[in-house]
C-alpha positions as CSV (number, residue, x, y, z in Angstrom):
1,M,-16.6,2.9,-8.7
2,K,-14.4,2.4,-5.8
3,A,-10.6,2.4,-6.8
4,F,-9.5,1.8,-3.2
5,T,-10.7,1.2,0.3
6,G,-9.5,3.5,3.0
7,L,-9.2,2.5,6.7
8,I,-13.1,3.5,7.1
9,F,-13.4,1.3,10.2
10,F,-11.1,0.3,13.0
11,V,-11.8,-2.3,15.6
12,L,-12.3,-0.8,18.9
13,A,-9.7,-2.7,21.1
14,A,-11.4,-3.0,24.5
15,G,-12.7,-5.9,26.6
16,F,-10.6,-8.9,25.5
17,L,-10.0,-10.2,28.9
18,L,-11.2,-13.9,29.2
19,S,-13.9,-14.7,31.7
20,C,-13.3,-17.5,34.2
21,N,-15.7,-19.5,32.4
22,N,-13.7,-19.3,29.1
23,T,-10.3,-19.9,30.6
24,S,-9.6,-22.6,27.9
25,L,-10.0,-20.0,25.0
26,Q,-7.0,-18.4,23.6
27,K,-7.2,-14.8,21.8
28,I,-5.3,-15.2,18.7
29,S,-4.6,-12.1,16.5
30,Y,-3.0,-11.7,13.2
31,T,-2.1,-8.6,11.4
32,G,-0.5,-7.8,7.9
33,T,-0.8,-6.5,4.5
34,T,-3.0,-7.7,1.5
35,Q,-4.6,-6.1,-1.6
36,G,-2.5,-2.8,-1.1
37,T,-4.2,-2.5,2.5
38,Y,-4.0,-3.9,6.0
39,Y,-5.6,-6.7,7.5
40,R,-6.5,-7.7,11.3
41,I,-8.0,-11.0,12.4
42,T,-8.8,-11.6,16.1
43,F,-10.7,-14.8,17.1
44,F,-10.9,-16.9,20.1
45,H,-10.6,-20.6,20.2
46,P,-8.9,-23.2,22.4
47,D,-6.0,-23.8,19.9
48,T,-4.5,-22.0,17.0
49,A,-7.1,-23.4,14.5
50,V,-5.7,-21.4,11.7
51,S,-2.3,-20.3,11.1
52,Q,-1.3,-17.0,9.8
53,Q,0.5,-18.6,6.9
54,K,-2.8,-20.4,5.7
55,I,-4.6,-17.3,5.8
56,E,-2.2,-15.4,3.9
57,E,-2.1,-18.3,1.3
58,V,-5.7,-18.1,0.8
59,M,-5.5,-14.3,0.4
60,N,-2.8,-14.8,-2.1
61,A,-4.9,-17.1,-4.1
62,F,-8.0,-15.0,-4.2
63,D,-5.8,-12.2,-5.2
64,A,-4.8,-14.3,-8.2
65,S,-8.3,-14.5,-9.2
66,V,-9.9,-11.0,-9.0
67,S,-7.2,-8.3,-8.5
68,V,-6.9,-5.9,-11.4
69,Y,-3.5,-5.0,-9.9
70,N,-2.2,-8.4,-10.5
71,P,-0.9,-8.9,-13.9
72,A,-1.3,-12.6,-13.9
73,S,-4.8,-12.8,-12.3
74,I,-7.8,-14.4,-14.0
75,I,-9.4,-10.9,-14.2
76,T,-6.6,-9.5,-15.9
77,K,-6.9,-12.4,-18.6
78,V,-10.5,-11.6,-19.1
79,N,-9.9,-8.0,-19.6
80,A,-7.1,-8.7,-22.2
81,Q,-9.2,-11.1,-24.2
82,N,-12.0,-11.0,-26.5
83,A,-12.4,-15.0,-26.4
84,P,-14.1,-16.8,-23.4
85,V,-11.9,-17.5,-20.3
86,V,-12.3,-20.1,-17.9
87,V,-12.9,-18.5,-14.2
88,D,-12.8,-19.8,-10.8
89,D,-15.6,-19.8,-8.1
90,W,-14.2,-16.8,-6.6
91,F,-14.4,-14.7,-9.7
92,L,-18.1,-16.1,-10.3
93,D,-19.0,-15.1,-6.8
94,S,-17.4,-11.7,-7.4
95,W,-19.7,-11.2,-10.8
96,S,-22.7,-12.7,-9.1
97,I,-22.6,-10.0,-6.3
98,A,-21.8,-7.2,-9.0
99,K,-24.7,-8.3,-11.2
100,D,-27.2,-8.7,-8.3
101,V,-26.4,-5.1,-7.2
102,S,-26.5,-3.7,-10.8
103,E,-29.8,-5.2,-11.5
104,A,-31.2,-3.9,-8.1
105,T,-29.9,-0.3,-8.7
106,D,-30.6,-0.1,-12.4
107,G,-27.1,0.2,-13.2
108,A,-26.0,2.8,-10.5
109,F,-23.5,-0.1,-9.7
110,D,-21.5,-1.4,-12.7
111,C,-18.4,-3.4,-12.3
112,T,-17.4,-2.5,-15.9
113,I,-16.8,0.9,-15.0
114,G,-13.0,0.4,-15.0
115,P,-12.1,2.4,-18.2
116,L,-13.7,5.4,-16.7
117,V,-12.0,5.1,-13.5
118,E,-8.7,4.7,-14.9
119,A,-9.2,7.7,-17.2
120,W,-10.3,9.9,-14.4
121,G,-7.1,9.2,-12.7
122,F,-8.2,6.8,-10.0
123,S,-6.2,3.6,-10.8
124,F,-2.7,2.6,-11.4
125,R,-2.9,4.5,-14.8
126,D,-2.2,8.1,-15.4
127,K,-5.0,10.2,-15.5
128,V,-5.8,11.8,-19.1
129,S,-7.2,15.0,-20.0
130,M,-11.0,14.5,-19.9
131,N,-13.7,16.1,-22.1
132,Q,-17.2,15.1,-23.2
133,D,-15.9,13.3,-26.3
134,I,-13.5,11.0,-24.2
135,V,-16.4,10.4,-21.6
136,D,-18.8,9.3,-24.4
137,S,-16.2,7.0,-25.8
138,L,-15.5,5.3,-22.7
139,L,-19.3,5.0,-21.7
140,R,-19.8,2.6,-24.5
141,L,-17.6,0.4,-22.7
142,V,-19.6,0.6,-19.7
143,D,-22.4,-2.1,-19.5
144,Y,-22.5,-5.0,-17.2
145,R,-25.3,-6.6,-19.4
146,K,-22.5,-7.1,-22.2
147,V,-20.5,-9.6,-19.8
148,S,-21.6,-13.0,-21.2
149,V,-21.3,-15.9,-18.5
150,E,-21.8,-19.5,-19.4
151,G,-21.0,-21.9,-16.8
152,N,-17.4,-21.2,-15.9
153,T,-16.4,-19.2,-18.8
154,V,-16.6,-15.5,-19.2
155,R,-16.2,-13.2,-22.3
156,L,-16.5,-9.6,-22.7
157,E,-18.9,-8.7,-25.5
158,I,-17.6,-5.4,-26.4
159,P,-13.8,-5.2,-27.3
160,G,-12.2,-2.5,-24.7
161,M,-14.4,-3.5,-21.8
162,H,-12.7,-4.1,-18.5
163,L,-14.1,-5.7,-15.3
164,D,-13.2,-4.3,-12.1
165,F,-14.3,-6.0,-8.9
166,N,-12.7,-3.4,-6.5
167,A,-16.1,-2.5,-5.2
168,V,-16.8,-6.2,-4.4
169,A,-13.7,-8.3,-3.8
170,Q,-12.2,-6.6,-0.8
171,G,-15.6,-7.3,1.0
172,L,-15.7,-10.9,-0.4
173,S,-12.4,-11.5,0.7
174,V,-13.7,-11.1,4.2
175,D,-16.1,-13.5,3.6
176,V,-13.7,-16.0,2.4
177,I,-11.5,-15.5,5.4
178,A,-14.4,-15.9,7.8
179,E,-15.4,-19.1,5.9
180,L,-11.9,-20.5,6.5
181,L,-12.2,-19.9,10.3
182,E,-15.6,-21.5,10.5
183,S,-14.5,-24.5,8.6
184,R,-11.8,-24.9,11.4
185,G,-14.4,-24.7,14.1
186,V,-14.0,-20.8,14.9
187,T,-17.3,-19.4,16.0
188,S,-15.8,-16.1,17.8
189,Y,-14.0,-13.8,15.4
190,L,-13.8,-10.5,13.7
191,V,-12.0,-10.2,10.2
192,D,-11.0,-6.6,9.1
193,I,-9.6,-6.5,5.8
194,G,-9.1,-2.6,4.9
195,G,-12.0,-1.4,6.9
196,E,-14.3,-4.2,5.6
197,V,-15.5,-6.2,8.6
198,K,-17.3,-9.4,9.3
199,A,-18.0,-10.5,13.1
200,A,-19.3,-13.8,14.2
201,G,-20.4,-14.7,17.9
202,T,-19.4,-12.7,20.9
203,K,-16.2,-12.2,22.9
204,P,-15.7,-14.2,26.0
205,G,-18.1,-12.7,28.5
206,G,-20.7,-12.2,25.9
207,A,-19.7,-8.8,24.5
208,N,-20.5,-8.0,20.9
209,W,-17.6,-6.8,18.9
210,R,-17.4,-3.1,18.7
211,V,-16.3,-1.1,15.4
212,G,-15.9,2.5,14.8
213,I,-17.0,4.5,11.9
214,E,-14.8,7.5,10.9
215,K,-16.1,11.2,10.8
216,P,-15.5,12.0,6.9
217,V,-12.9,14.7,7.5
218,D,-10.3,15.0,4.8
219,K,-7.3,15.8,7.1
220,A,-8.0,13.6,10.0
221,G,-5.5,10.8,10.5
222,Y,-7.2,7.4,10.3
223,G,-8.9,6.5,13.4
224,E,-8.6,10.0,15.1
225,N,-12.4,11.1,14.6
226,M,-15.5,8.7,15.1
227,Q,-18.8,9.5,13.8
228,A,-20.3,6.5,15.5
229,I,-19.6,3.2,17.2
230,V,-21.6,0.2,16.6
231,Q,-21.7,-3.5,18.2
232,I,-22.1,-6.3,15.8
233,S,-22.3,-10.1,15.8
234,D,-22.9,-12.5,13.0
235,K,-23.0,-9.4,10.6
236,A,-20.7,-7.7,8.0
237,L,-20.0,-4.0,7.5
238,A,-18.6,-1.9,4.6
239,T,-18.1,1.7,4.1
240,S,-17.5,3.5,1.0
241,G,-16.6,7.2,1.2
242,S,-15.8,9.9,-1.0
243,Y,-13.8,12.2,1.2
244,R,-10.2,10.7,1.1
245,K,-9.8,9.6,-2.5
246,F,-10.3,12.8,-4.7
247,Y,-8.4,15.5,-6.7
248,L,-8.7,19.1,-7.2
249,K,-8.5,20.7,-10.3
250,D,-9.4,24.6,-11.1
251,G,-10.8,24.7,-7.7
252,K,-13.3,21.8,-8.2
253,K,-13.1,18.4,-6.4
254,Y,-13.4,15.4,-8.3
255,S,-14.5,12.3,-6.2
256,H,-13.3,9.0,-7.1
257,T,-17.1,7.5,-7.3
258,I,-17.9,7.6,-10.9
259,D,-21.5,7.6,-12.1
260,P,-22.1,4.8,-14.7
261,H,-24.9,6.5,-16.1
262,T,-22.9,9.8,-16.7
263,G,-19.3,8.9,-16.9
264,Y,-18.5,11.6,-14.4
265,P,-17.3,11.6,-10.8
266,V,-20.6,12.2,-8.6
267,T,-21.3,15.6,-7.4
268,H,-24.0,15.1,-4.5
269,S,-23.4,15.7,-0.9
270,L,-23.0,12.2,0.4
271,L,-19.6,11.7,2.0
272,S,-19.8,8.2,3.2
273,A,-22.1,5.3,3.5
274,T,-21.9,2.4,5.8
275,V,-23.9,-0.9,5.2
276,V,-24.4,-3.8,7.4
277,T,-25.7,-7.2,6.1
278,E,-25.3,-10.8,6.2
279,N,-22.3,-10.8,3.6
280,C,-19.3,-8.5,3.5
281,G,-19.2,-9.0,-0.5
282,Y,-22.5,-7.5,-0.7
283,A,-22.0,-4.8,2.0
284,D,-19.1,-3.6,-0.1
285,A,-21.2,-3.5,-3.2
286,W,-24.1,-2.0,-1.6
287,A,-21.8,0.9,0.1
288,T,-20.5,1.7,-3.1
289,A,-24.0,1.9,-4.8
290,M,-25.2,4.1,-2.4
291,M,-22.3,6.6,-3.1
292,V,-23.3,6.6,-6.8
293,L,-27.1,7.1,-5.7
294,G,-26.6,10.0,-3.2
295,P,-28.3,10.5,-0.1
296,E,-31.9,11.1,-1.2
297,R,-32.2,8.5,-3.9
298,S,-30.6,6.0,-1.4
299,K,-33.1,6.8,1.2
300,E,-35.7,6.1,-1.4
301,F,-34.1,2.9,-2.4
302,L,-34.0,1.7,1.1
303,V,-37.7,1.9,1.8
304,G,-39.1,-1.6,2.4
305,R,-35.7,-3.3,2.4
306,N,-35.1,-4.9,5.8
307,D,-32.0,-6.8,4.4
308,L,-29.8,-3.7,4.4
309,D,-29.1,-1.4,7.6
310,V,-27.4,1.9,6.4
311,F,-25.7,4.8,8.0
312,L,-25.3,7.9,5.7
313,I,-22.9,11.0,6.5
314,Y,-23.7,13.8,4.2
315,A,-23.2,17.6,4.1
316,D,-26.0,19.9,4.2
317,E,-26.3,23.1,2.2
318,Q,-24.4,24.9,4.9
319,G,-21.6,22.5,4.6
320,E,-22.3,21.0,8.0
321,L,-21.9,17.1,8.5
322,Q,-25.7,15.3,9.0
323,T,-26.1,11.8,9.5
324,W,-29.3,9.6,8.6
325,A,-29.4,5.9,9.6
326,T,-32.2,3.0,9.1
327,E,-34.1,1.9,12.0
328,G,-32.2,-1.4,12.0
329,F,-28.8,0.5,12.1
330,K,-30.1,2.7,15.0
331,T,-30.4,-0.6,17.1
332,I,-26.6,-1.3,17.0
333,M,-25.3,2.1,17.7
334,E,-24.0,3.0,21.0
């Protein structure tokens, strides 16, 4: 599925001056690294409300639950054992999101895709020489329906299965930090972790938060080319893209998005999918699901769904960039 998240978004820094009616508010900004990427958190409040140290403590605790890159994490223990493992609420939240999106997309999204992601070379392990026999042997390990969850215990029913919450956890971590801010009385904020974003309220003066969506160009630097700019408030955004994480072999480009039904990287023309919804964990998972479905199946899936606003960037038959947006997404574009 999604082995990493690039800097799909960047927050457009403008209009942060306090109005005369909000002189008691302070602009507080924190930046740093987490989950192998950056974080940027900006909020307005009369006092500090939440320290950067506290935010990083929560991020580290979250990482200790659901990061496959952390050898001591709960998910690593689940993947290493055939016996039930007691998990925490963050793990269960990640699983709940993954399961919901898997069921809704008939398995186009599947958090047990990890062994195939690793084998294709989009993880921390070395790529293997792939052929149909290897793909078939790994496909038998991919089936979210073989994850047994009873209360707060989890067991993988097929030996060798691996859970991978990379297409959920980064977005969910945004929700976790947003909840922390709200618990301290912060109502105006923007949390950005590796391009997954959640905004609440407005900036002093009443302006919404502005976020840029990158044009999917292989050689462009992060934030250099914007395909679109949106204004959001009390919403979350996430983007999944195939244009930065890939490799070339024998003149063919292999995307890091793996189709759980075939076991192979997707070959359709969708380059990036941006999803706006209430929760960033769900936005993250839905964006990855769109990258598996491709542009036409995504459009069909979205018919009648008013809970998701989506922006797709794809290549036409001539290789030219084209875009498509739901009606709801058009209302937040500048």
